[in-house]
Backbone as XML, in Angstrom:
<?xml version="1.0"?>
<chain id="A" units="angstrom">
  <residue number="1" name="MET">
    <atom name="N" x="0.645" y="39.550" z="30.072"/>
    <atom name="CA" x="0.483" y="41.007" z="29.574"/>
    <atom name="C" x="-0.932" y="41.490" z="29.908"/>
  </residue>
  <residue number="2" name="GLU">
    <atom name="N" x="-1.186" y="42.580" z="30.406"/>
    <atom name="CA" x="-2.424" y="43.140" z="30.783"/>
    <atom name="C" x="-3.191" y="43.621" z="29.558"/>
  </residue>
  <residue number="3" name="ASP">
    <atom name="N" x="-4.546" y="43.410" z="29.575"/>
    <atom name="CA" x="-5.430" y="43.899" z="28.499"/>
    <atom name="C" x="-5.466" y="45.391" z="28.679"/>
  </residue>
  <residue number="4" name="ALA">
    <atom name="N" x="-5.295" y="46.216" z="27.599"/>
    <atom name="CA" x="-5.465" y="47.669" z="27.648"/>
    <atom name="C" x="-6.933" y="47.955" z="27.791"/>
  </residue>
  <residue number="5" name="GLN">
    <atom name="N" x="-7.259" y="48.691" z="28.846"/>
    <atom name="CA" x="-8.707" y="49.096" z="29.086"/>
    <atom name="C" x="-8.762" y="50.576" z="28.730"/>
  </residue>
  <residue number="6" name="VAL">
    <atom name="N" x="-9.957" y="51.027" z="28.245"/>
    <atom name="CA" x="-10.229" y="52.345" z="27.844"/>
    <atom name="C" x="-11.075" y="52.931" z="28.962"/>
  </residue>
  <residue number="7" name="GLY">
    <atom name="N" x="-10.651" y="54.031" z="29.661"/>
    <atom name="CA" x="-11.355" y="54.631" z="30.771"/>
    <atom name="C" x="-12.560" y="55.436" z="30.279"/>
  </residue>
  <residue number="8" name="TRP">
    <atom name="N" x="-13.312" y="55.974" z="31.188"/>
    <atom name="CA" x="-14.505" y="56.734" z="30.804"/>
    <atom name="C" x="-14.214" y="58.006" z="29.987"/>
  </residue>
  <residue number="9" name="ILE">
    <atom name="N" x="-13.183" y="58.729" z="30.440"/>
    <atom name="CA" x="-12.807" y="60.001" z="29.689"/>
    <atom name="C" x="-12.314" y="59.707" z="28.337"/>
  </residue>
  <residue number="10" name="ALA">
    <atom name="N" x="-11.431" y="58.632" z="28.325"/>
    <atom name="CA" x="-10.865" y="58.177" z="26.962"/>
    <atom name="C" x="-11.992" y="57.637" z="26.061"/>
  </residue>
  <residue number="11" name="ALA">
    <atom name="N" x="-12.953" y="57.007" z="26.695"/>
    <atom name="CA" x="-14.095" y="56.438" z="25.889"/>
    <atom name="C" x="-14.836" y="57.572" z="25.298"/>
  </residue>
  <residue number="12" name="ILE">
    <atom name="N" x="-15.053" y="58.689" z="26.003"/>
    <atom name="CA" x="-15.758" y="59.820" z="25.472"/>
    <atom name="C" x="-14.997" y="60.526" z="24.301"/>
  </residue>
  <residue number="13" name="ILE">
    <atom name="N" x="-13.639" y="60.665" z="24.529"/>
    <atom name="CA" x="-12.830" y="61.280" z="23.526"/>
    <atom name="C" x="-12.735" y="60.395" z="22.312"/>
  </residue>
  <residue number="14" name="VAL">
    <atom name="N" x="-12.396" y="59.029" z="22.387"/>
    <atom name="CA" x="-12.305" y="58.153" z="21.295"/>
    <atom name="C" x="-13.706" y="57.989" z="20.646"/>
  </residue>
  <residue number="15" name="GLY">
    <atom name="N" x="-14.719" y="57.953" z="21.404"/>
    <atom name="CA" x="-15.957" y="57.737" z="20.889"/>
    <atom name="C" x="-16.487" y="58.962" z="20.077"/>
  </residue>
  <residue number="16" name="GLY">
    <atom name="N" x="-16.084" y="60.135" z="20.539"/>
    <atom name="CA" x="-16.378" y="61.345" z="19.709"/>
    <atom name="C" x="-15.660" y="61.401" z="18.454"/>
  </residue>
  <residue number="17" name="ILE">
    <atom name="N" x="-14.323" y="60.915" z="18.436"/>
    <atom name="CA" x="-13.639" y="60.890" z="17.230"/>
    <atom name="C" x="-14.229" y="59.836" z="16.279"/>
  </residue>
  <residue number="18" name="ALA">
    <atom name="N" x="-14.531" y="58.740" z="16.854"/>
    <atom name="CA" x="-15.142" y="57.645" z="15.971"/>
    <atom name="C" x="-16.506" y="58.103" z="15.386"/>
  </residue>
  <residue number="19" name="GLY">
    <atom name="N" x="-17.325" y="58.725" z="16.211"/>
    <atom name="CA" x="-18.596" y="59.222" z="15.711"/>
    <atom name="C" x="-18.403" y="60.297" z="14.673"/>
  </residue>
  <residue number="20" name="TRP">
    <atom name="N" x="-17.449" y="61.166" z="14.856"/>
    <atom name="CA" x="-17.225" y="62.243" z="13.823"/>
    <atom name="C" x="-16.755" y="61.625" z="12.608"/>
  </residue>
  <residue number="21" name="LEU">
    <atom name="N" x="-15.819" y="60.640" z="12.638"/>
    <atom name="CA" x="-15.268" y="59.967" z="11.450"/>
    <atom name="C" x="-16.490" y="59.311" z="10.675"/>
  </residue>
  <residue number="22" name="ALA">
    <atom name="N" x="-17.336" y="58.607" z="11.481"/>
    <atom name="CA" x="-18.537" y="58.005" z="10.835"/>
    <atom name="C" x="-19.485" y="58.995" z="10.181"/>
  </residue>
  <residue number="23" name="GLU">
    <atom name="N" x="-19.610" y="60.185" z="10.963"/>
    <atom name="CA" x="-20.464" y="61.244" z="10.324"/>
    <atom name="C" x="-19.933" y="61.749" z="8.956"/>
  </residue>
  <residue number="24" name="MET">
    <atom name="N" x="-18.609" y="61.900" z="8.981"/>
    <atom name="CA" x="-18.012" y="62.385" z="7.690"/>
    <atom name="C" x="-18.103" y="61.317" z="6.650"/>
  </residue>
  <residue number="25" name="PHE">
    <atom name="N" x="-17.853" y="60.072" z="6.971"/>
    <atom name="CA" x="-17.903" y="58.921" z="6.083"/>
    <atom name="C" x="-19.313" y="58.718" z="5.408"/>
  </residue>
  <residue number="26" name="MET">
    <atom name="N" x="-20.314" y="58.860" z="6.393"/>
    <atom name="CA" x="-21.727" y="58.583" z="5.948"/>
    <atom name="C" x="-22.377" y="59.798" z="5.441"/>
  </residue>
  <residue number="27" name="LYS">
    <atom name="N" x="-21.676" y="60.915" z="5.510"/>
    <atom name="CA" x="-22.285" y="62.275" z="4.991"/>
    <atom name="C" x="-23.600" y="62.526" z="5.678"/>
  </residue>
  <residue number="28" name="SER">
    <atom name="N" x="-23.573" y="62.449" z="7.031"/>
    <atom name="CA" x="-24.780" y="62.853" z="7.870"/>
    <atom name="C" x="-24.443" y="64.122" z="8.600"/>
  </residue>
  <residue number="29" name="ASN">
    <atom name="N" x="-25.386" y="64.783" z="9.097"/>
    <atom name="CA" x="-25.149" y="66.047" z="9.851"/>
    <atom name="C" x="-25.705" y="65.928" z="11.187"/>
  </residue>
  <residue number="30" name="MET">
    <atom name="N" x="-24.885" y="65.554" z="12.163"/>
    <atom name="CA" x="-25.362" y="65.514" z="13.537"/>
    <atom name="C" x="-24.438" y="66.355" z="14.396"/>
  </residue>
  <residue number="31" name="GLY">
    <atom name="N" x="-24.809" y="66.636" z="15.598"/>
    <atom name="CA" x="-24.019" y="67.446" z="16.497"/>
    <atom name="C" x="-22.931" y="66.655" z="17.238"/>
  </residue>
  <residue number="32" name="MET">
    <atom name="N" x="-22.184" y="67.482" z="17.999"/>
    <atom name="CA" x="-21.032" y="66.863" z="18.694"/>
    <atom name="C" x="-21.487" y="65.794" z="19.760"/>
  </residue>
  <residue number="33" name="LEU">
    <atom name="N" x="-22.590" y="66.065" z="20.456"/>
    <atom name="CA" x="-23.006" y="65.214" z="21.581"/>
    <atom name="C" x="-23.476" y="63.839" z="20.818"/>
  </residue>
  <residue number="34" name="MET">
    <atom name="N" x="-24.219" y="63.983" z="19.669"/>
    <atom name="CA" x="-24.690" y="62.822" z="19.002"/>
    <atom name="C" x="-23.425" y="61.988" z="18.457"/>
  </residue>
  <residue number="35" name="ASN">
    <atom name="N" x="-22.404" y="62.668" z="18.022"/>
    <atom name="CA" x="-21.234" y="61.911" z="17.584"/>
    <atom name="C" x="-20.575" y="61.117" z="18.710"/>
  </residue>
  <residue number="36" name="ILE">
    <atom name="N" x="-20.514" y="61.636" z="19.898"/>
    <atom name="CA" x="-19.956" y="60.945" z="21.037"/>
    <atom name="C" x="-20.816" y="59.784" z="21.326"/>
  </residue>
  <residue number="37" name="VAL">
    <atom name="N" x="-22.094" y="59.921" z="21.490"/>
    <atom name="CA" x="-23.064" y="58.891" z="21.773"/>
    <atom name="C" x="-22.977" y="57.828" z="20.722"/>
  </residue>
  <residue number="38" name="LEU">
    <atom name="N" x="-22.942" y="58.158" z="19.434"/>
    <atom name="CA" x="-22.883" y="57.220" z="18.286"/>
    <atom name="C" x="-21.560" y="56.387" z="18.403"/>
  </residue>
  <residue number="39" name="GLY">
    <atom name="N" x="-20.429" y="57.076" z="18.711"/>
    <atom name="CA" x="-19.237" y="56.443" z="18.783"/>
    <atom name="C" x="-19.048" y="55.418" z="19.956"/>
  </residue>
  <residue number="40" name="ILE">
    <atom name="N" x="-19.569" y="55.853" z="21.118"/>
    <atom name="CA" x="-19.583" y="54.916" z="22.252"/>
    <atom name="C" x="-20.580" y="53.738" z="22.126"/>
  </residue>
  <residue number="41" name="VAL">
    <atom name="N" x="-21.793" y="54.031" z="21.711"/>
    <atom name="CA" x="-22.760" y="52.981" z="21.588"/>
    <atom name="C" x="-22.292" y="52.061" z="20.295"/>
  </residue>
  <residue number="42" name="GLY">
    <atom name="N" x="-21.833" y="52.784" z="19.298"/>
    <atom name="CA" x="-21.374" y="52.040" z="18.140"/>
    <atom name="C" x="-20.252" y="51.079" z="18.473"/>
  </residue>
  <residue number="43" name="ALA">
    <atom name="N" x="-19.349" y="51.499" z="19.365"/>
    <atom name="CA" x="-18.258" y="50.551" z="19.790"/>
    <atom name="C" x="-18.787" y="49.376" z="20.522"/>
  </residue>
  <residue number="44" name="ILE">
    <atom name="N" x="-19.805" y="49.559" z="21.325"/>
    <atom name="CA" x="-20.485" y="48.466" z="22.057"/>
    <atom name="C" x="-21.098" y="47.500" z="21.083"/>
  </residue>
  <residue number="45" name="VAL">
    <atom name="N" x="-21.894" y="48.101" z="20.130"/>
    <atom name="CA" x="-22.561" y="47.208" z="19.143"/>
    <atom name="C" x="-21.600" y="46.507" z="18.238"/>
  </residue>
  <residue number="46" name="ALA">
    <atom name="N" x="-20.545" y="47.229" z="17.815"/>
    <atom name="CA" x="-19.600" y="46.537" z="16.922"/>
    <atom name="C" x="-18.732" y="45.445" z="17.672"/>
  </residue>
  <residue number="47" name="ASN">
    <atom name="N" x="-18.384" y="45.758" z="18.898"/>
    <atom name="CA" x="-17.652" y="44.719" z="19.729"/>
    <atom name="C" x="-18.489" y="43.416" z="19.832"/>
  </residue>
  <residue number="48" name="PHE">
    <atom name="N" x="-19.764" y="43.683" z="20.163"/>
    <atom name="CA" x="-20.789" y="42.516" z="20.223"/>
    <atom name="C" x="-20.778" y="41.745" z="18.972"/>
  </residue>
  <residue number="49" name="LEU">
    <atom name="N" x="-21.010" y="42.469" z="17.827"/>
    <atom name="CA" x="-21.197" y="41.757" z="16.534"/>
    <atom name="C" x="-19.897" y="41.098" z="16.136"/>
  </residue>
  <residue number="50" name="LEU">
    <atom name="N" x="-18.704" y="41.725" z="16.375"/>
    <atom name="CA" x="-17.468" y="41.117" z="15.961"/>
    <atom name="C" x="-17.146" y="39.909" z="16.951"/>
  </residue>
  <residue number="51" name="GLY">
    <atom name="N" x="-17.651" y="40.051" z="18.194"/>
    <atom name="CA" x="-17.480" y="38.884" z="19.094"/>
    <atom name="C" x="-18.206" y="37.672" z="18.736"/>
  </residue>
  <residue number="52" name="LEU">
    <atom name="N" x="-19.302" y="37.841" z="18.077"/>
    <atom name="CA" x="-20.134" y="36.767" z="17.608"/>
    <atom name="C" x="-19.308" y="35.889" z="16.468"/>
  </residue>
  <residue number="53" name="VAL">
    <atom name="N" x="-18.550" y="36.566" z="15.721"/>
    <atom name="CA" x="-17.755" y="35.928" z="14.732"/>
    <atom name="C" x="-16.304" y="35.624" z="15.099"/>
  </residue>
  <residue number="54" name="GLY">
    <atom name="N" x="-15.979" y="35.886" z="16.373"/>
    <atom name="CA" x="-14.718" y="35.493" z="16.944"/>
    <atom name="C" x="-13.619" y="36.526" z="16.813"/>
  </residue>
  <residue number="55" name="ILE">
    <atom name="N" x="-14.022" y="37.768" z="16.551"/>
    <atom name="CA" x="-13.012" y="38.822" z="16.459"/>
    <atom name="C" x="-13.004" y="39.740" z="17.632"/>
  </residue>
  <residue number="56" name="GLY">
    <atom name="N" x="-11.898" y="39.867" z="18.259"/>
    <atom name="CA" x="-11.922" y="40.772" z="19.477"/>
    <atom name="C" x="-10.971" y="41.974" z="19.253"/>
  </residue>
  <residue number="57" name="LEU">
    <atom name="N" x="-11.416" y="43.194" z="19.461"/>
    <atom name="CA" x="-10.634" y="44.380" z="19.293"/>
    <atom name="C" x="-10.445" y="44.975" z="20.698"/>
  </residue>
  <residue number="58" name="GLY">
    <atom name="N" x="-9.275" y="45.382" z="20.986"/>
    <atom name="CA" x="-9.069" y="45.927" z="22.405"/>
    <atom name="C" x="-8.123" y="47.100" z="22.201"/>
  </residue>
  <residue number="59" name="GLY">
    <atom name="N" x="-8.018" y="47.948" z="23.289"/>
    <atom name="CA" x="-7.155" y="49.072" z="23.364"/>
    <atom name="C" x="-7.773" y="50.284" z="22.573"/>
  </residue>
  <residue number="60" name="TRP">
    <atom name="N" x="-6.974" y="51.331" z="22.502"/>
    <atom name="CA" x="-7.404" y="52.547" z="21.908"/>
    <atom name="C" x="-7.773" y="52.374" z="20.431"/>
  </residue>
  <residue number="61" name="LEU">
    <atom name="N" x="-6.863" y="51.870" z="19.704"/>
    <atom name="CA" x="-7.099" y="51.702" z="18.245"/>
    <atom name="C" x="-8.295" y="50.711" z="17.944"/>
  </residue>
  <residue number="62" name="GLY">
    <atom name="N" x="-8.384" y="49.681" z="18.637"/>
    <atom name="CA" x="-9.514" y="48.773" z="18.529"/>
    <atom name="C" x="-10.815" y="49.381" z="18.866"/>
  </residue>
  <residue number="63" name="TYR">
    <atom name="N" x="-10.843" y="50.240" z="19.918"/>
    <atom name="CA" x="-12.082" y="50.897" z="20.242"/>
    <atom name="C" x="-12.386" y="51.968" z="19.264"/>
  </residue>
  <residue number="64" name="LEU">
    <atom name="N" x="-11.466" y="52.648" z="18.681"/>
    <atom name="CA" x="-11.727" y="53.580" z="17.610"/>
    <atom name="C" x="-12.333" y="52.873" z="16.301"/>
  </residue>
  <residue number="65" name="ILE">
    <atom name="N" x="-11.691" y="51.778" z="15.946"/>
    <atom name="CA" x="-12.205" y="50.991" z="14.798"/>
    <atom name="C" x="-13.566" y="50.496" z="15.063"/>
  </residue>
  <residue number="66" name="ALA">
    <atom name="N" x="-13.781" y="49.841" z="16.272"/>
    <atom name="CA" x="-15.169" y="49.369" z="16.501"/>
    <atom name="C" x="-16.150" y="50.467" z="16.610"/>
  </residue>
  <residue number="67" name="GLY">
    <atom name="N" x="-15.782" y="51.603" z="17.199"/>
    <atom name="CA" x="-16.723" y="52.794" z="17.380"/>
    <atom name="C" x="-17.126" y="53.259" z="15.944"/>
  </residue>
  <residue number="68" name="PHE">
    <atom name="N" x="-16.164" y="53.336" z="14.975"/>
    <atom name="CA" x="-16.360" y="53.825" z="13.623"/>
    <atom name="C" x="-17.309" y="52.834" z="12.966"/>
  </residue>
  <residue number="69" name="ILE">
    <atom name="N" x="-17.042" y="51.486" z="12.980"/>
    <atom name="CA" x="-17.874" y="50.542" z="12.357"/>
    <atom name="C" x="-19.331" y="50.526" z="12.942"/>
  </residue>
  <residue number="70" name="GLY">
    <atom name="N" x="-19.395" y="50.591" z="14.265"/>
    <atom name="CA" x="-20.684" y="50.603" z="14.924"/>
    <atom name="C" x="-21.535" y="51.817" z="14.671"/>
  </residue>
  <residue number="71" name="ALA">
    <atom name="N" x="-20.767" y="52.996" z="14.657"/>
    <atom name="CA" x="-21.523" y="54.233" z="14.401"/>
    <atom name="C" x="-22.030" y="54.328" z="12.973"/>
  </residue>
  <residue number="72" name="CYS">
    <atom name="N" x="-21.241" y="53.760" z="11.991"/>
    <atom name="CA" x="-21.732" y="53.724" z="10.649"/>
    <atom name="C" x="-22.990" y="52.800" z="10.469"/>
  </residue>
  <residue number="73" name="ILE">
    <atom name="N" x="-22.946" y="51.670" z="11.286"/>
    <atom name="CA" x="-24.104" y="50.774" z="11.282"/>
    <atom name="C" x="-25.346" y="51.464" z="11.835"/>
  </residue>
  <residue number="74" name="LEU">
    <atom name="N" x="-25.107" y="52.234" z="12.967"/>
    <atom name="CA" x="-26.295" y="52.923" z="13.568"/>
    <atom name="C" x="-26.795" y="54.014" z="12.770"/>
  </residue>
  <residue number="75" name="ILE">
    <atom name="N" x="-25.923" y="54.771" z="12.021"/>
    <atom name="CA" x="-26.458" y="55.789" z="11.138"/>
    <atom name="C" x="-27.159" y="55.120" z="9.951"/>
  </residue>
  <residue number="76" name="ALA">
    <atom name="N" x="-26.706" y="54.007" z="9.449"/>
    <atom name="CA" x="-27.412" y="53.334" z="8.349"/>
    <atom name="C" x="-28.848" y="52.871" z="8.857"/>
  </residue>
  <residue number="77" name="ILE">
    <atom name="N" x="-28.862" y="52.325" z="10.073"/>
    <atom name="CA" x="-30.132" y="51.882" z="10.562"/>
    <atom name="C" x="-31.113" y="53.083" z="10.796"/>
  </residue>
  <residue number="78" name="ALA">
    <atom name="N" x="-30.619" y="54.179" z="11.254"/>
    <atom name="CA" x="-31.438" y="55.411" z="11.485"/>
    <atom name="C" x="-31.962" y="55.884" z="10.206"/>
  </residue>
  <residue number="79" name="ARG">
    <atom name="N" x="-31.109" y="55.869" z="9.173"/>
    <atom name="CA" x="-31.625" y="56.258" z="7.880"/>
    <atom name="C" x="-32.671" y="55.355" z="7.350"/>
  </residue>
  <residue number="80" name="ALA">
    <atom name="N" x="-32.537" y="54.070" z="7.563"/>
    <atom name="CA" x="-33.654" y="53.110" z="7.001"/>
    <atom name="C" x="-34.888" y="53.307" z="7.807"/>
  </residue>
  <residue number="81" name="VAL">
    <atom name="N" x="-34.773" y="53.563" z="9.075"/>
    <atom name="CA" x="-36.021" y="53.753" z="9.856"/>
    <atom name="C" x="-36.758" y="54.987" z="9.402"/>
  </residue>
  <residue number="82" name="ARG">
    <atom name="N" x="-36.077" y="56.015" z="9.139"/>
    <atom name="CA" x="-36.628" y="57.347" z="8.820"/>
    <atom name="C" x="-37.455" y="57.178" z="7.448"/>
  </residue>
  <residue number="83" name="ARG">
    <atom name="N" x="-37.035" y="56.366" z="6.595"/>
    <atom name="CA" x="-37.701" y="56.200" z="5.208"/>
    <atom name="C" x="-38.858" y="55.456" z="5.339"/>
  </residue>
</chain>
């Protein structure tokens, strides 16, 4: 069975959704571009951190979950640095 890959356009769309969900969850106010960036970078960060403990997420849903978790982590770090 082939591993489901997420393409660039799909990564932007899913990253934007993940970033928007994280923005709503963390009650922060950022723009659409920042949501997309947070979602994509958050997915990379979360996949790396989850990989360290042996958890692998793949496909659309896995990318969305990883993007949400990672974006929440990045928002929390940004808040801690600002203070």
